[in-house]
Every structure is written in structure tokens, then in C-alpha cells.
C-alpha positions as CSV (number, residue, x, y, z in Angstrom):
1,M,3.2,-1.8,19.9
2,E,5.7,-4.6,19.8
3,K,4.9,-5.7,16.2
4,A,6.1,-2.4,14.8
5,K,9.4,-2.1,16.7
6,I,12.7,-2.2,14.8
7,C,13.9,-5.3,16.7
8,N,10.9,-7.3,15.5
9,L,11.2,-6.2,11.8
10,Y,14.8,-5.9,10.7
11,D,18.1,-7.7,10.7
12,L,20.4,-4.7,11.1
13,Q,23.4,-6.6,9.9
14,E,21.8,-6.4,6.4
15,T,22.2,-2.7,5.9
16,I,25.0,-0.2,5.6
17,A,22.8,2.1,7.6
18,S,22.8,0.0,10.8
19,K,24.2,2.8,13.0
20,L,21.2,5.0,12.1
21,F,18.9,2.6,13.9
22,E,20.9,2.6,17.2
23,G,18.8,3.7,20.1
24,I,15.6,4.1,18.1
25,E,12.4,2.1,18.9
26,Y,10.2,2.5,15.8
27,P,11.6,2.7,12.3
28,W,9.6,5.7,11.1
29,E,11.5,7.8,13.6
30,L,14.5,7.6,11.3
31,L,12.8,9.1,8.2
32,P,13.8,12.8,9.0
33,R,17.4,11.7,9.7
34,I,18.2,9.8,6.4
35,S,19.5,12.8,4.5
36,D,22.1,13.9,7.1
37,F,23.1,10.4,7.8
38,I,23.9,9.7,4.2
39,V,26.2,12.8,4.0
40,E,28.0,11.8,7.2
41,L,28.4,8.1,6.2
42,G,29.3,8.9,2.6
43,A,32.3,11.0,3.8
44,T,33.7,7.9,5.5
45,L,33.3,5.4,2.6
46,D,36.4,3.8,1.2
47,A,37.4,5.5,-2.1
48,A,38.7,2.2,-3.3
49,Q,35.2,0.7,-3.2
50,F,33.0,3.8,-3.8
51,D,33.0,6.5,-6.5
52,K,31.8,10.0,-5.5
53,R,29.7,11.4,-8.3
54,G,28.2,14.9,-8.1
55,E,27.1,16.3,-4.8
56,N,26.7,13.8,-2.0
57,I,26.3,10.7,-4.3
58,W,28.4,7.6,-3.6
59,I,28.2,4.6,-5.8
60,A,29.9,1.3,-5.2
61,K,32.3,0.5,-8.0
62,S,30.7,-3.0,-8.3
63,A,27.2,-1.5,-8.7
64,K,25.5,-1.5,-12.1
65,V,23.8,1.8,-13.0
66,A,22.0,2.2,-16.4
67,P,23.0,5.4,-18.3
68,T,19.3,6.3,-18.4
69,A,18.9,6.3,-14.6
70,C,18.4,9.7,-12.9
71,L,20.3,9.9,-9.7
72,N,20.0,12.8,-7.1
73,G,21.7,13.0,-3.8
74,P,22.1,12.5,-1.0
75,L,22.4,8.9,-2.2
76,I,24.4,5.8,-1.4
77,I,24.3,2.8,-3.7
78,D,26.0,-0.2,-2.1
79,E,28.0,-3.0,-3.6
80,E,26.6,-5.2,-6.4
81,A,23.3,-3.2,-6.5
82,E,21.6,-2.8,-9.9
83,I,19.9,0.5,-11.0
84,R,18.0,-0.3,-14.2
85,H,16.7,1.7,-17.2
86,C,14.9,4.9,-16.4
87,A,15.0,4.5,-12.6
88,F,14.4,7.8,-10.8
89,I,16.1,8.3,-7.5
90,R,15.0,11.7,-6.1
91,G,17.4,11.8,-3.2
92,N,17.8,10.8,0.5
93,A,18.1,7.1,-0.5
94,I,20.2,4.2,0.6
95,V,20.2,1.2,-1.8
96,G,21.6,-1.9,-0.2
97,K,23.9,-4.6,-1.5
98,H,22.5,-6.7,-4.4
99,A,19.3,-4.6,-4.4
100,V,17.5,-4.0,-7.6
101,V,15.8,-0.7,-8.5
102,G,14.0,-1.3,-11.8
103,N,12.5,0.2,-14.8
104,S,10.7,3.4,-14.1
105,T,10.9,2.9,-10.3
106,E,11.0,6.0,-8.2
107,L,12.7,6.3,-4.8
108,K,12.5,9.2,-2.3
109,N,13.7,9.3,1.3
110,V,14.1,5.6,1.7
111,I,16.3,2.8,3.1
112,L,16.5,-0.4,1.1
113,F,18.2,-3.2,3.0
114,N,20.4,-5.7,1.2
115,N,18.8,-7.8,-1.5
116,V,15.6,-5.7,-1.7
117,Q,13.8,-5.8,-5.1
118,V,11.7,-3.0,-6.4
119,P,12.1,-4.0,-10.0
120,H,9.1,-2.8,-12.1
121,Y,7.1,0.5,-12.0
122,N,7.2,1.0,-8.2
123,Y,7.0,4.1,-6.2
124,V,8.7,3.9,-2.8
125,G,8.7,7.1,-0.7
126,D,9.4,7.8,3.0
127,S,9.7,4.1,3.6
128,I,12.1,1.4,4.9
129,L,12.2,-2.0,3.2
130,G,13.8,-4.9,5.0
131,F,16.2,-7.6,3.9
132,K,15.1,-9.5,0.8
133,S,11.7,-7.8,0.7
134,H,10.1,-7.6,-2.7
135,M,7.5,-5.3,-4.3
136,G,5.7,-6.8,-7.3
137,A,5.2,-4.9,-10.5
138,G,3.1,-1.7,-10.1
139,S,2.9,-1.9,-6.3
140,I,3.5,1.4,-4.5
141,T,3.8,3.1,-1.1
142,S,1.3,5.9,-0.6
143,N,3.1,8.4,1.7
144,V,0.6,11.2,2.2
145,K,-3.0,10.9,3.3
146,S,-5.7,12.3,1.0
147,D,-6.9,14.7,3.7
148,K,-3.3,15.7,4.4
149,T,-3.6,15.0,8.1
150,L,-0.7,13.5,10.1
151,V,-0.1,9.8,9.8
152,V,-1.2,7.4,12.7
153,V,0.1,3.8,12.9
154,K,-2.8,1.6,13.9
155,D,-3.3,-2.0,14.8
156,A,-6.4,-3.8,16.3
157,E,-5.5,-2.8,19.8
158,E,-3.6,0.5,19.9
159,Q,-2.3,3.3,17.8
160,I,0.7,5.6,17.6
161,E,0.5,9.2,16.5
162,T,3.7,9.8,14.4
163,G,3.5,13.6,14.0
164,M,4.5,13.0,10.3
165,K,2.7,14.2,7.2
166,K,4.8,12.0,5.0
167,F,5.2,8.3,5.9
168,G,4.9,5.5,3.5
169,A,5.4,1.9,4.6
170,M,7.8,-0.1,6.9
171,L,8.4,-3.6,5.4
172,G,10.0,-6.2,7.5
173,D,12.6,-8.7,6.3
174,Y,11.4,-11.2,3.6
175,V,8.0,-9.4,2.9
176,E,6.4,-10.1,-0.4
177,V,4.0,-7.5,-1.9
178,G,1.8,-8.6,-4.8
179,C,1.5,-6.7,-8.0
180,N,-0.5,-3.5,-8.2
181,S,-0.9,-3.3,-4.4
182,V,-1.1,0.0,-2.6
183,L,0.4,0.3,0.9
184,N,-1.4,3.2,2.5
185,P,0.4,5.8,4.8
186,G,1.5,4.3,8.1
187,T,1.5,0.7,6.9
188,V,3.8,-1.7,8.8
189,I,4.2,-5.3,7.6
190,G,5.9,-7.9,9.7
191,R,8.6,-10.3,8.7
192,H,7.9,-13.1,6.2
193,S,4.4,-11.8,5.4
194,N,2.8,-11.9,2.0
195,I,0.4,-9.4,0.5
196,Y,-2.1,-10.6,-2.2
197,P,-1.9,-8.8,-5.6
198,T,-4.1,-5.7,-6.0
199,S,-4.5,-5.3,-2.2
200,C,-5.2,-2.0,-0.5
201,V,-3.2,-2.3,2.8
202,R,-3.3,-0.2,5.9
203,G,-2.3,-0.6,9.6
204,V,0.0,-3.1,11.2
205,I,0.2,-6.6,9.6
206,P,1.6,-9.3,11.9
207,E,4.7,-11.3,10.9
208,E,4.2,-14.7,9.2
209,S,0.8,-13.6,7.8
210,I,-1.0,-13.6,4.5
211,Y,-3.0,-10.4,3.7
212,K,-5.9,-11.3,1.4
213,K,-8.6,-9.1,-0.2
214,N,-11.2,-7.4,2.0
215,E,-8.6,-7.0,4.7
216,T,-8.7,-10.7,5.6
217,I,-5.5,-11.7,7.4
218,V,-4.6,-15.3,8.0
219,K,-1.6,-16.8,9.8
220,K,0.8,-18.9,7.6
221,Q,0.7,-22.6,8.3
């Protein structure tokens, strides 16, 4: 499934977690490894650039963190990131350079590449968001199937059994998700694709696509 491979979704120069991706084919394979990787990487970060706060929490000195934000480790917040009022980071999270985690947004077991924006009432769990991807207000990743069965990644031609119960969405670089959309478990969205507001998305969406209502997908012109 070429469309879902790391090499076709992400610019690995745009994350502090680039080494975590080495030797891995599909991005969801990294989800169980995020926690240990943060602890290992955090111990190597320059104390002149990062403050260590609490247990396994590293925050860049140039990052802006609202006093009302709730931060749990393991966690790395990279340079110039902004964590806004009442953001809730539950742990196992990497927030990239210049990323925005907004009002009442919740993160859990995620990697946000540089310049990602999840600025208003978003839930992002067990997911990876590529460079400059953006989730509109109220859009969320659903990371557990309603029947609690294991997540399968599907496109029109093939499917991959992940063996995972918790798996949200993989967003490629420059993906735009419209307001109040739901990305169902196992969703993969290719680079430069747009999701219409209030969409219910599942499966693999090709790069350079527009996802419209009723699962209509058209190629960008």
C-alpha cells in the first residue's frame, strides 16, 4: 500500500522525532514506541534550549505555555511551539517547532510535526500529523472502533491488519481537515489533501485530493 508509506506522507526533516521513523515502513508502527523514544530523546536535549519540568517533560525555553494548560509526560514541546489556554496533553506526545495546541485541545500518544495546528477543541489520539497539517475547529481523530475490534487500514484495492486496538489517523504534510470532521480509526490522508467540513472520513485518501461529503473524492486540479 504505497500511499500509506512513511516515505509518501512525511518530510522527516520537519520533526525532532526523525530517528524514530528510521527503518519503519508504515507510520502507525511507531505508535507503541513513542513513549520510550521521548524518554530517550529527552535525556539528550540541550539544557540551554530545553527546561526539564516534572517527570519526563521537556519544554523548549522559546515555547509559550499557558498557565492553565495541563501537561503530562512523557512529553517534548519543541522550539517556538504554543500551548494555549486549557490545552490538555495526557502524555506520550511530541509537539513540533512552531506548532499550536489550542484551547481545550487534547493530545495523547501523538507526534505533531513542525508547524502543525490543532488550535480549537480538537482531540488527537494515537495519531501522527505531518508538517503544516491543520485540523479545523472541532475536528477529531477517533482512535477506537465502536465494536472494539482491531483496526484495519483499507483503500479501494487492499487492506492491512494493524493488530492495534487504538489507532487514530495519519495525516500527511500540508493536510487540511475541515471543521467538525471525524477521522475514523485507521484513516490515512495523503499530502496536500483537503477534507470538507463535517466529513466522516475512513480509509486511505490519496495525496492531492479533496474529500467531499458522501465519501466523494476528487483529484485537485
